[in-house]
N, CA, C and O of each residue as an XYZ file, in Angstrom:
920
protein
N     143.560    101.361    121.327
C     143.288    102.553    120.499
C     142.145    103.352    121.136
O     141.069    102.800    121.366
N     142.356    104.630    121.420
C     141.313    105.443    122.061
C     140.272    105.911    121.035
O     140.339    107.042    120.554
N     139.331    105.059    120.710
C     138.306    105.419    119.726
C     137.351    106.456    120.307
O     137.071    106.478    121.506
N     136.867    107.301    119.427
C     135.833    108.267    119.782
C     134.539    107.989    119.024
O     133.450    108.277    119.519
N     134.661    107.425    117.817
C     133.517    107.243    116.930
C     133.422    105.784    116.481
O     134.403    105.188    116.038
N     132.217    105.228    116.606
C     131.957    103.881    116.115
C     130.886    103.965    115.032
O     129.813    104.531    115.239
N     131.197    103.397    113.888
C     130.273    103.364    112.756
C     129.735    101.946    112.597
O     130.503    100.990    112.494
N     128.420    101.820    112.577
C     127.768    100.524    112.437
C     127.092    100.411    111.070
O     126.601    101.393    110.515
N     127.084     99.204    110.555
C     126.196     98.834    109.459
C     124.834     98.493    110.078
O     124.742     98.288    111.289
N     123.783     98.431    109.260
C     122.446     98.127    109.782
C     122.005     96.705    109.429
O     121.906     95.850    110.309
N     121.741     96.451    108.144
C     121.221     95.153    107.731
C     122.279     94.070    107.900
O     123.435     94.245    107.515
N     121.866     92.958    108.478
C     122.737     91.796    108.737
C     123.740     92.062    109.868
O     124.562     91.198    110.172
N     123.684     93.235    110.488
C     124.592     93.554    111.597
C     123.792     93.867    112.867
O     124.064     93.303    113.927
N     122.826     94.747    112.760
C     121.919     95.046    113.868
C     120.522     94.487    113.560
O     119.936     93.758    114.360
N     120.022     94.842    112.404
C     118.688     94.392    111.949
C     118.865     93.043    111.255
O     119.597     92.937    110.271
N     118.193     92.015    111.772
C     118.387     90.649    111.260
C     117.632     90.473    109.948
O     116.489     90.016    109.920
N     118.300     90.846    108.869
C     117.676     90.874    107.546
C     117.101     89.513    107.172
O     115.947     89.424    106.751
N     117.891     88.453    107.321
C     117.443     87.140    106.860
C     116.236     86.648    107.647
O     115.312     86.073    107.071
N     116.237     86.866    108.946
C     115.102     86.429    109.757
C     113.843     87.217    109.414
O     112.751     86.653    109.341
N     114.000     88.529    109.203
C     112.850     89.361    108.851
C     112.331     89.022    107.459
O     111.122     89.008    107.227
N     113.245     88.749    106.537
C     112.840     88.359    105.182
C     112.117     87.013    105.218
O     111.125     86.814    104.518
N     112.622     86.098    106.037
C     112.003     84.769    106.144
C     110.566     84.880    106.646
O     109.669     84.236    106.103
N     110.345     85.692    107.674
C     108.984     85.881    108.177
C     108.069     86.457    107.103
O     106.925     86.028    106.947
N     108.589     87.435    106.366
C     107.801     88.088    105.332
C     107.425     87.115    104.226
O     106.277     87.083    103.783
N     108.392     86.325    103.781
C     108.136     85.395    102.684
C     107.179     84.287    103.119
O     106.366     83.830    102.315
N     107.258     83.851    104.361
C     106.276     82.893    104.874
C     104.867     83.459    104.736
O     103.958     82.770    104.274
N     104.690     84.713    105.137
C     103.371     85.348    105.043
C     102.908     85.435    103.593
O     101.760     85.119    103.282
N     103.801     85.860    102.712
C     103.430     86.046    101.307
C     103.185     84.717    100.599
O     102.352     84.634     99.697
N     103.903     83.692    101.005
C     103.693     82.358    100.431
C     102.237     81.929    100.630
O     101.585     81.449     99.702
N     101.744     82.109    101.848
C     100.366     81.707    102.135
C      99.362     82.692    101.545
O      98.316     82.286    101.037
N      99.674     83.972    101.610
C      98.754     84.984    101.075
C      98.525     84.796     99.579
O      97.396     84.900     99.099
N      99.588     84.520     98.855
C      99.479     84.364     97.393
C      99.262     82.910     96.973
O      99.250     82.606     95.780
N      99.092     82.017     97.938
C      98.797     80.609     97.671
C      99.788     80.016     96.655
O      99.395     79.455     95.633
N     101.064     80.155     96.965
C     102.097     79.738     96.018
C     102.202     78.229     95.873
O     102.827     77.740     94.932
N     101.597     77.484     96.795
C     101.587     76.039     96.629
C     100.829     75.637     95.368
O     101.090     74.585     94.785
N      99.888     76.482     94.954
C      99.124     76.207     93.731
C     100.029     76.271     92.501
O      99.778     75.596     91.503
N     101.090     77.093     92.578
C     102.028     77.212     91.460
C     103.039     76.067     91.437
O     103.814     75.933     90.490
N     103.025     75.247     92.481
C     103.962     74.133     92.511
C     105.139     74.324     93.444
O     106.049     73.495     93.477
N     105.129     75.427     94.216
C     106.168     75.629     95.233
C     105.638     74.976     96.511
O     104.736     75.514     97.154
N     106.190     73.831     96.878
C     105.566     72.976     97.881
C     105.791     73.424     99.320
O     105.118     72.939    100.229
N     106.737     74.349     99.541
C     106.929     74.878    100.894
C     107.585     76.248    100.792
O     108.287     76.527     99.820
N     107.363     77.113    101.794
C     108.026     78.419    101.778
C     109.534     78.304    101.961
O     110.272     79.222    101.601
N     109.998     77.191    102.513
C     111.423     77.053    102.802
C     112.286     77.070    101.542
O     113.343     77.701    101.529
N     111.852     76.389    100.491
C     112.630     76.382     99.243
C     112.604     77.758     98.590
O     113.578     78.169     97.959
N     111.491     78.469     98.740
C     111.395     79.838     98.228
C     112.370     80.739     98.982
O     113.074     81.541     98.369
N     112.415     80.612    100.304
C     113.320     81.420    101.129
C     114.767     81.122    100.789
O     115.568     82.044    100.634
N     115.116     79.846    100.670
C     116.497     79.451    100.376
C     116.960     80.014     99.039
O     118.066     80.542     98.931
N     116.114     79.900     98.025
C     116.480     80.369     96.684
C     116.546     81.889     96.643
O     117.467     82.459     96.057
N     115.570     82.547     97.265
C     115.564     84.003     97.322
C     116.790     84.536     98.053
O     117.422     85.488     97.595
N     117.128     83.929     99.185
C     118.261     84.406     99.978
C     119.547     84.373     99.171
O     120.321     85.330     99.197
N     119.782     83.286     98.457
C     120.987     83.177     97.622
C     120.999     84.246     96.541
O     122.018     84.902     96.325
N     119.871     84.425     95.860
C     119.791     85.431     94.802
C     119.940     86.843     95.347
O     120.636     87.671     94.760
N     119.284     87.115     96.471
C     119.312     88.458     97.043
C     120.724     88.837     97.493
O     121.154     89.971     97.285
N     121.444     87.904     98.105
C     122.810     88.180     98.542
C     123.715     88.486     97.355
O     124.552     89.387     97.416
N     123.540     87.722     96.265
C     124.353     87.966     95.065
C     124.053     89.341     94.466
O     124.966     90.057     94.055
N     122.785     89.699     94.420
C     122.399     90.986     93.836
C     122.849     92.155     94.708
O     123.265     93.192     94.192
N     122.767     91.990     96.039
C     123.239     93.061     96.919
C     124.744     93.259     96.797
O     125.235     94.384     96.896
N     125.472     92.176     96.585
C     126.917     92.305     96.377
C     127.201     93.148     95.141
O     128.119     93.968     95.144
N     126.420     92.950     94.092
C     126.579     93.747     92.870
C     126.158     95.200     93.107
O     126.764     96.128     92.570
N     125.102     95.384     93.928
C     124.652     96.747     94.220
C     125.709     97.503     95.018
O     125.967     98.676     94.751
N     126.324     96.837     95.999
C     127.396     97.469     96.774
C     128.476     98.028     95.851
O     129.013     99.111     96.087
N     128.783     97.281     94.807
C     129.876     97.656     93.898
C     129.417     98.566     92.763
O     130.212     98.914     91.889
N     128.149     98.953     92.768
C     127.643     99.853     91.745
C     127.407     99.199     90.399
O     127.302     99.886     89.383
N     127.321     97.861     90.381
C     127.151     97.150     89.118
C     125.695     97.092     88.672
O     125.415     96.920     87.486
N     124.768     97.234     89.614
C     123.346     97.282     89.280
C     122.691     98.396     90.092
O     123.240     98.844     91.098
N     121.527     98.834     89.654
C     120.799     99.903     90.339
C     119.779     99.316     91.316
O     119.519     98.113     91.329
N     119.219    100.197     92.126
C     118.138     99.813     93.037
C     116.991     99.180     92.256
O     116.442     98.157     92.664
N     116.637     99.791     91.136
C     115.532     99.299     90.330
C     115.828     97.903     89.780
O     114.951     97.038     89.765
N     117.068     97.687     89.328
C     117.441     96.371     88.796
C     117.413     95.316     89.891
O     116.965     94.192     89.666
N     117.895     95.681     91.083
C     117.892     94.734     92.192
C     116.465     94.297     92.504
O     116.181     93.104     92.614
N     115.582     95.261     92.644
C     114.210     94.932     93.020
C     113.456     94.216     91.901
O     112.595     93.378     92.167
N     113.775     94.542     90.664
C     113.082     93.898     89.543
C     113.558     92.472     89.313
O     112.844     91.660     88.724
N     114.761     92.168     89.776
C     115.389     90.888     89.442
C     115.245     89.830     90.512
O     115.074     88.658     90.179
N     115.306     90.195     91.805
C     115.496     89.178     92.846
C     114.382     88.139     92.905
O     114.672     86.948     93.013
N     113.119     88.550     92.838
C     112.050     87.556     92.894
C     111.778     86.951     91.522
O     111.418     85.778     91.422
N     111.949     87.742     90.467
C     111.794     87.188     89.122
C     112.745     86.021     88.913
O     112.340     84.962     88.433
N     114.018     86.216     89.276
C     115.003     85.147     89.133
C     114.696     83.983     90.073
O     114.876     82.822     89.708
N     114.235     84.297     91.282
C     113.908     83.248     92.244
C     112.814     82.334     91.713
O     112.937     81.111     91.776
N     111.749     82.921     91.192
C     110.656     82.107     90.663
C     111.103     81.324     89.427
O     110.709     80.173     89.241
N     111.926     81.951     88.584
C     112.432     81.245     87.410
C     113.297     80.055     87.822
O     113.197     78.972     87.245
N     114.154     80.272     88.833
C     115.004     79.188     89.325
C     114.181     78.019     89.850
O     114.627     76.872     89.816
N     112.986     78.313     90.330
C     112.103     77.268     90.857
C     111.186     76.685     89.782
O     110.302     75.877     90.069
N     111.417     77.114     88.533
C     110.667     76.557     87.415
C     109.269     77.099     87.246
O     108.421     76.454     86.629
N     109.017     78.286     87.792
C     107.690     78.892     87.701
C     107.624     79.805     86.479
O     108.505     80.640     86.275
N     106.599     79.648     85.686
C     106.387     80.495     84.515
C     106.250     81.948     84.964
O     105.472     82.262     85.865
N     107.017     82.828     84.323
C     107.032     84.249     84.705
C     105.640     84.864     84.684
O     105.338     85.738     85.496
N     104.797     84.419     83.771
C     103.454     85.001     83.638
C     102.545     84.616     84.809
O     101.498     85.232     85.007
N     102.938     83.603     85.582
C     102.119     83.139     86.696
C     102.545     83.720     88.038
O     101.881     83.514     89.054
N     103.658     84.449     88.033
C     104.156     85.048     89.274
C     103.233     86.189     89.694
O     102.915     87.043     88.867
N     102.792     86.232     90.953
C     101.932     87.337     91.402
C     102.593     88.688     91.147
O     103.725     88.921     91.572
N     101.894     89.562     90.464
C     102.485     90.839     90.038
C     102.832     91.740     91.212
O     103.720     92.586     91.106
N     102.138     91.565     92.331
C     102.368     92.454     93.472
C     103.373     91.879     94.473
O     103.574     92.465     95.537
N     104.007     90.750     94.158
C     104.831     90.062     95.148
C     105.975     90.943     95.655
O     106.172     91.069     96.864
N     106.727     91.550     94.739
C     107.846     92.410     95.140
C     107.363     93.611     95.940
O     107.959     93.958     96.960
N     106.280     94.252     95.481
C     105.749     95.412     96.199
C     105.266     95.016     97.597
O     105.466     95.754     98.561
N     104.633     93.854     97.697
C     104.174     93.382     99.003
C     105.362     93.133     99.931
O     105.323     93.475    101.113
N     106.407     92.539     99.383
C     107.606     92.260    100.166
C     108.238     93.567    100.671
O     108.574     93.683    101.850
N     108.394     94.538     99.779
C     109.015     95.817    100.143
C     108.169     96.558    101.174
O     108.707     97.288    102.006
N     106.871     96.380    101.126
C     105.977     97.035    102.084
C     106.040     96.372    103.456
O     106.033     97.062    104.475
N     106.100     95.061    103.492
C     105.982     94.330    104.754
C     107.316     94.143    105.463
O     107.399     94.306    106.681
N     108.361     93.802    104.715
C     109.621     93.407    105.353
C     110.194     94.481    106.294
O     110.614     94.142    107.400
N     110.228     95.753    105.899
C     110.793     96.760    106.813
C     110.022     96.934    108.111
O     110.535     97.526    109.061
N     108.779     96.420    108.163
C     107.998     96.546    109.392
C     108.383     95.486    110.422
O     107.954     95.551    111.574
N     109.183     94.520    110.013
C     109.614     93.467    110.937
C     110.655     94.036    111.906
O     111.408     94.947    111.560
N     110.685     93.492    113.105
C     111.500     94.116    114.150
C     112.556     93.187    114.762
O     113.067     93.465    115.847
N     112.882     92.098    114.082
C     113.896     91.189    114.625
C     115.282     91.807    114.522
O     115.750     92.139    113.433
N     115.930     91.956    115.671
C     117.309     92.407    115.732
C     118.175     91.240    116.186
O     117.669     90.256    116.726
N     119.475     91.354    115.967
C     120.371     90.335    116.492
C     120.372     90.406    118.020
O     120.147     91.470    118.597
N     120.628     89.260    118.675
C     120.594     89.244    120.146
C     121.472     90.326    120.776
O     122.595     90.576    120.339
N     120.934     90.950    121.798
C     121.636     91.949    122.612
C     121.981     93.237    121.860
O     122.897     93.960    122.251
N     121.251     93.518    120.790
C     121.506     94.758    120.050
C     121.313     95.978    120.947
O     122.204     96.821    121.047
N     120.161     96.076    121.598
C     119.881     97.258    122.421
C     120.825     97.341    123.618
O     121.295     98.424    123.966
N     121.099     96.206    124.245
C     121.979     96.204    125.401
C     123.390     96.658    125.013
O     124.019     97.437    125.729
N     123.872     96.169    123.886
C     125.215     96.530    123.440
C     125.293     97.993    123.037
O     126.257     98.678    123.381
N     124.295     98.481    122.313
C     124.296     99.878    121.895
C     124.144    100.815    123.090
O     124.738    101.893    123.114
N     123.359    100.412    124.074
C     123.222    101.224    125.289
C     124.572    101.380    125.977
O     124.935    102.475    126.407
N     125.305    100.290    126.078
C     126.637    100.319    126.696
C     127.590    101.211    125.902
O     128.276    102.055    126.479
N     127.635    101.029    124.596
C     128.583    101.785    123.763
C     128.205    103.261    123.682
O     129.073    104.131    123.602
N     126.912    103.532    123.702
C     126.437    104.914    123.585
C     126.909    105.775    124.750
O     127.027    106.993    124.617
N     127.177    105.153    125.877
C     127.654    105.890    127.047
C     129.133    106.268    126.932
O     129.610    107.142    127.656
N     129.848    105.618    126.032
C     131.298    105.798    125.931
C     131.760    106.436    124.619
O     132.825    107.049    124.560
N     130.953    106.286    123.571
C     131.381    106.702    122.226
C     130.267    107.455    121.504
O     129.103    107.422    121.904
N     130.657    108.130    120.433
C     129.687    108.664    119.480
C     129.395    107.554    118.469
O     130.307    107.048    117.814
N     128.126    107.181    118.345
C     127.735    106.113    117.436
C     127.107    106.698    116.172
O     126.375    107.686    116.218
N     127.412    106.061    115.049
C     126.895    106.492    113.757
C     126.519    105.252    112.945
O     127.021    104.156    113.191
N     125.636    105.446    111.984
C     125.180    104.342    111.143
C     125.521    104.661    109.690
O     125.269    105.768    109.213
N     126.092    103.687    108.994
C     126.318    103.821    107.541
C     125.656    102.629    106.876
O     126.088    101.491    107.060
N     124.608    102.885    106.101
C     123.851    101.795    105.487
C     123.818    101.933    103.973
O     123.639    103.028    103.439
N     123.992    100.819    103.296
C     123.791    100.780    101.846
C     122.331    100.508    101.498
O     121.994    100.296    100.333
N     121.479    100.516    102.497
C     120.065    100.273    102.258
C     119.392    101.448    101.563
O     120.004    102.487    101.317
N     118.115    101.252    101.254
C     117.351    102.289    100.571
C     116.698    103.224    101.592
O     116.373    102.816    102.708
N     116.514    104.472    101.195
C     116.113    105.534    102.118
C     114.859    105.184    102.914
O     114.876    105.199    104.145
N     113.778    104.869    102.216
C     112.500    104.713    102.910
C     112.512    103.518    103.860
O     112.012    103.610    104.981
N     113.080    102.400    103.414
C     113.078    101.211    104.269
C     114.050    101.356    105.433
O     113.750    100.921    106.545
N     115.216    101.964    105.191
C     116.202    102.139    106.261
C     115.653    103.043    107.355
O     115.762    102.723    108.539
N     115.069    104.158    106.969
C     114.521    105.087    107.959
C     113.415    104.420    108.778
O     113.323    104.627    109.988
N     112.576    103.618    108.114
C     111.491    102.953    108.832
C     112.043    101.920    109.807
O     111.594    101.841    110.950
N     113.011    101.131    109.363
C     113.607    100.104    110.236
C     114.198    100.732    111.494
O     113.981    100.238    112.600
N     114.937    101.809    111.325
C     115.608    102.454    112.458
C     114.592    103.016    113.455
O     114.781    102.910    114.667
N     113.525    103.606    112.946
C     112.474    104.157    113.819
C     111.704    103.025    114.499
O     111.457    103.068    115.704
N     111.334    102.028    113.728
C     110.426    100.985    114.200
C     111.069    100.064    115.231
O     110.368     99.445    116.031
N     112.394     99.971    115.220
C     113.105     99.114    116.174
C     113.733     99.917    117.312
O     114.495     99.378    118.115
N     113.413    101.194    117.373
C     113.904    102.091    118.440
C     115.431    102.208    118.453
O     116.039    102.355    119.513
N     116.037    102.143    117.283
C     117.482    102.277    117.188
C     117.942    103.723    117.014
O     119.084    104.055    117.333
N     117.078    104.564    116.520
C     117.480    105.921    116.138
C     118.147    106.710    117.263
O     119.137    107.390    116.992
N     117.667    106.662    118.506
C     118.269    107.498    119.554
C     119.744    107.215    119.839
O     120.434    108.060    120.410
N     120.229    106.048    119.453
C     121.626    105.726    119.730
C     122.596    106.465    118.807
O     123.763    106.648    119.152
N     122.115    106.890    117.632
C     123.025    107.326    116.582
C     123.004    108.838    116.367
O     121.957    109.465    116.209
N     124.207    109.383    116.371
C     124.366    110.811    116.129
C     124.091    111.130    114.666
O     123.474    112.149    114.357
N     124.539    110.273    113.778
C     124.319    110.453    112.341
C     123.888    109.138    111.721
O     124.393    108.075    112.081
N     122.948    109.216    110.783
C     122.513    108.052    110.015
C     122.763    108.357    108.548
O     122.076    109.181    107.944
N     123.751    107.684    107.986
C     124.161    107.931    106.601
C     123.611    106.819    105.737
O     123.926    105.648    105.952
N     122.790    107.171    104.758
C     122.157    106.192    103.869
C     122.703    106.406    102.461
O     122.648    107.515    101.930
N     123.222    105.360    101.872
C     123.922    105.495    100.595
C     123.029    106.064     99.496
O     123.497    106.819     98.644
N     121.750    105.707     99.513
C     120.853    106.203     98.467
C     120.715    107.725     98.531
O     120.548    108.377     97.501
N     120.785    108.290     99.737
C     120.707    109.746     99.889
C     122.025    110.394     99.489
O     122.045    111.416     98.803
N     123.123    109.788     99.928
C     124.450    110.349     99.651
C     124.818    110.190     98.178
O     125.524    111.025     97.613
N     124.331    109.108     97.560
C     124.658    108.849     96.160
C     125.931    108.044     95.989
O     126.464    107.948     94.884
N     126.427    107.460     97.083
C     127.654    106.661     97.058
C     127.438    105.444     97.953
O     126.890    105.566     99.049
N     127.868    104.271     97.489
C     127.739    103.052     98.275
C     129.050    102.693     98.952
O     130.120    102.970     98.410
N     128.982    102.075    100.137
C     130.140    101.341    100.631
C     130.441    100.251     99.603
O     129.486     99.652     99.107
N     131.666     99.949     99.251
C     132.916    100.273     99.947
C     133.639    101.520     99.436
O     134.815    101.705     99.752
N     132.981    102.377     98.663
C     133.651    103.566     98.134
C     134.216    104.407     99.289
O     133.528    104.665    100.277
N     135.454    104.821     99.149
C     136.096    105.625    100.188
C     135.310    106.901    100.493
O     135.323    107.400    101.618
N     134.623    107.418     99.469
C     133.956    108.710     99.621
C     132.844    108.679    100.662
O     132.628    109.674    101.355
N     132.134    107.559    100.787
C     131.049    107.530    101.778
C     131.614    107.445    103.197
O     131.011    107.963    104.137
N     132.758    106.801    103.353
C     133.400    106.779    104.664
C     133.931    108.166    105.023
O     133.832    108.593    106.174
N     134.490    108.861    104.046
C     134.978    110.207    104.300
C     133.827    111.150    104.615
O     133.943    112.016    105.482
N     132.714    110.977    103.905
C     131.516    111.770    104.173
C     131.032    111.534    105.606
O     130.667    112.475    106.311
N     131.035    110.267    106.025
C     130.598    109.939    107.384
C     131.531    110.539    108.424
O     131.081    111.044    109.452
N     132.816    110.485    108.160
C     133.797    111.074    109.079
C     133.605    112.584    109.180
O     133.682    113.150    110.271
N     133.360    113.227    108.062
C     133.142    114.673    108.058
C     131.909    115.040    108.886
O     131.937    115.999    109.656
N     130.826    114.271    108.722
C     129.615    114.531    109.506
C     129.872    114.320    110.996
O     129.367    115.061    111.840
N     130.660    113.305    111.299
C     130.935    112.985    112.698
C     131.888    113.974    113.340
O     131.934    114.098    114.564
N     132.654    114.682    112.510
C     133.686    115.560    113.052
C     134.836    114.765    113.633
O     135.510    115.213    114.561
N     135.056    113.575    113.079
C     136.113    112.707    113.582
C     137.191    112.476    112.543
O     137.105    112.961    111.414
N     138.202    111.732    112.938
C     139.235    111.359    111.974
C     139.407    109.852    111.965
O     138.863    109.147    112.815
N     140.165    109.367    111.000
C     140.275    107.931    110.764
C     140.840    107.198    111.974
O     140.342    106.129    112.330
N     141.859    107.744    112.606
C     142.551    107.017    113.669
C     141.715    106.841    114.932
O     141.996    105.957    115.741
N     140.688    107.677    115.108
C     139.856    107.561    116.305
C     138.490    106.946    115.989
O     137.544    107.071    116.767
N     138.405    106.272    114.817
C     137.130    105.714    114.370
C     137.267    104.237    114.028
O     138.347    103.764    113.674
N     136.155    103.518    114.138
C     136.149    102.093    113.808
C     134.799    101.736    113.195
O     133.766    102.286    113.578
N     134.819    100.806    112.235
C     133.618    100.354    111.529
C     133.279     98.939    111.972
O     134.168     98.103    112.132
N     131.985     98.672    112.172
C     131.525     97.335    112.537
C     130.443     96.915    111.551
O     129.438     97.609    111.396
N     130.643     95.786    110.885
C     129.653     95.332    109.917
C     129.860     93.896    109.504
O     130.868     93.275    109.842
N     128.891     93.371    108.768
C     128.913     91.965    108.366
C     129.503     91.736    106.982
O     129.918     90.622    106.663
N     129.546     92.776    106.160
C     130.006     92.601    104.781
C     131.515     92.790    104.691
O     132.035     93.865    104.990
N     132.211     91.738    104.278
C     133.661     91.838    104.135
C     134.028     92.902    103.126
O     134.955     93.680    103.352
N     133.315     92.946    102.017
C     133.671     93.885    100.952
C     133.239     95.304    101.292
O     134.045     96.234    101.243
N     131.962     95.470    101.637
C     131.422     96.817    101.828
C     131.879     97.452    103.136
O     132.280     98.616    103.151
N     131.824     96.706    104.222
C     132.105     97.273    105.543
C     133.574     97.174    105.941
O     134.208     98.179    106.264
N     134.107     95.962    105.915
C     135.440     95.728    106.468
C     136.530     96.238    105.524
O     137.365     97.051    105.919
N     136.519     95.766    104.295
C     137.552     96.208    103.352
C     137.328     97.645    102.931
O     138.282     98.360    102.626
N     136.053     98.083    102.910
C     135.781     99.486    102.615
C     136.415    100.395    103.645
O     137.038    101.398    103.298
N     136.256    100.044    104.924
C     136.859    100.843    106.004
C     138.376    100.758    105.965
O     139.057    101.777    106.083
N     138.910     99.557    105.801
C     140.357     99.377    105.813
C     141.017    100.112    104.640
O     142.150    100.580    104.754
N     140.309    100.209    103.523
C     140.872    100.902    102.355
C     141.082    102.389    102.595
O     141.895    103.024    101.924
N     140.341    102.947    103.560
C     140.541    104.362    103.877
C     141.436    104.517    105.105
O     141.738    105.631    105.532
N     141.857    103.373    105.670
C     142.746    103.405    106.826
C     142.052    103.289    108.164
O     142.673    103.488    109.209
N     140.765    102.969    108.142
C     139.982    102.877    109.377
C     139.999    101.445    109.902
O     139.931    100.496    109.120
N     140.087    101.286    111.213
C     139.974     99.966    111.813
C     138.556     99.417    111.608
O     137.610    100.174    111.392
N     138.430     98.097    111.681
C     137.120     97.483    111.463
C     137.011     96.185    112.253
O     138.002     95.495    112.491
N     135.789     95.871    112.653
C     135.477     94.604    113.308
C     134.420     93.899    112.455
O     133.359     94.455    112.171
N     134.727     92.681    112.060
C     133.853     91.870    111.208
C     132.824     91.151    112.079
O     133.186     90.336    112.927
N     131.538     91.452    111.867
C     130.463     90.757    112.564
C     130.149     89.478    111.802
O     129.679     89.518    110.665
N     130.411     88.357    112.433
C     130.401     87.061    111.763
C     129.526     86.067    112.538
O     130.038     85.096    113.095
N     128.208     86.307    112.576
C     127.341     85.451    113.402
C     127.229     84.019    112.916
O     126.854     83.131    113.683
N     127.549     83.783    111.653
C     127.440     82.430    111.094
C     128.732     81.636    111.213
O     128.841     80.533    110.676
N     129.712     82.198    111.917
C     130.979     81.506    112.181
C     131.679     81.075    110.888
O     132.193     79.961    110.796
N     131.692     81.958    109.900
C     132.415     81.683    108.667
C     133.915     81.795    108.921
O     134.321     82.473    109.865
N     134.745     81.152    108.109
C     136.198     81.273    108.294
C     136.635     82.738    108.197
O     136.163     83.481    107.336
N     137.525     83.136    109.076
C     138.007     84.524    109.073
C     139.088     84.687    108.005
O     140.114     84.008    108.059
N     138.869     85.588    107.029
C     139.901     85.842    106.021
C     141.173     86.412    106.647
O     141.129     87.028    107.711
N     142.290     86.200    105.982
C     143.575     86.641    106.526
C     143.669     88.151    106.680
O     144.388     88.643    107.549
N     142.940     88.897    105.834
C     143.048     90.354    105.911
C     142.096     90.965    106.941
O     142.007     92.188    107.049
N     141.392     90.135    107.688
C     140.495     90.613    108.741
C     141.210     90.491    110.078
O     141.648     89.405    110.460
N     141.323     91.601    110.784
C     142.055     91.607    112.052
C     141.233     91.042    113.205
O     141.729     90.236    113.993
N     139.979     91.467    113.299
C     139.141     91.081    114.435
C     137.764     90.675    113.928
O     137.182     91.359    113.086
N     137.248     89.576    114.435
C     135.858     89.233    114.135
C     135.161     88.793    115.411
O     135.787     88.311    116.354
N     133.851     88.973    115.411
C     133.027     88.589    116.553
C     131.846     87.777    116.042
O     131.425     87.926    114.895
N     131.316     86.916    116.907
C     130.153     86.111    116.549
C     128.879     86.638    117.199
O     127.774     86.269    116.803
N     129.037     87.494    118.190
C     127.895     88.002    118.947
C     128.164     89.467    119.285
O     129.280     89.837    119.651
N     127.130     90.288    119.157
C     127.320     91.718    119.406
C     127.796     92.020    120.820
O     128.514     92.996    121.038
N     127.408     91.202    121.769
C     127.803     91.453    123.154
C     129.314     91.383    123.350
O     129.832     91.913    124.333
N     130.030     90.734    122.425
C     131.493     90.669    122.514
C     132.124     92.049    122.403
O     133.260     92.243    122.836
N     131.405     93.010    121.831
C     131.951     94.360    121.688
C     132.206     95.020    123.045
O     133.068     95.892    123.159
N     131.466     94.611    124.062
C     131.654     95.214    125.382
C     133.059     94.960    125.921
O     133.617     95.789    126.640
N     133.618     93.820    125.571
C     134.959     93.480    126.049
C     136.043     94.059    125.148
O     137.196     94.195    125.556
N     135.665     94.394    123.935
C     136.664     94.880    122.966
C     136.761     96.401    122.945
O     137.813     96.945    122.609
N     135.688     97.092    123.296
C     135.641     98.545    123.139
C     135.358     99.238    124.474
O     135.284    100.466    124.529
């Protein structure tokens, strides 16, 4: 297929969300002395938070909760799950996390090398369900911005992936059409099925080697594999 436009997701696809979150929570665990509350290691906090955050983001993708609900719930539920009295949770924990995490710069291996290669052959674009301020900072801080002709952020557009409308909006900005475009992302629901629902090809980024669903045509475990596919 002679593609002209490649659309990338950001979090969990280029920007290593879990690794950056883990670093941030390690810092906050020690800063807020959470061992005093009975949380004996940052690892259990990270594990519980990661599970809760993934569930809440899935609901946010589908429009079931708002940005405010996501941010108000993820650490509150995490601390409750760990048996911590809500009144003892540091009041600034969420704000500290939101301030620090976007400053982290861990990308998946070979992100820059792969984007440099693709940028020479295709028009690259970004479609993120992330929030405006953090997404813009991540893209600038990791030197990703120059690769992308358009950066579409759902909070600005007012529509989340997998809604067909945000893909159509991205196509309109790109000046492309469905048959010459492809989406690359880690979320089966938001990225892969969202793209396929509008008729766009998609490649599932699957770094954790999860089983490939039957409705997924192509998956990769490493970004560098795109050089052989595109």
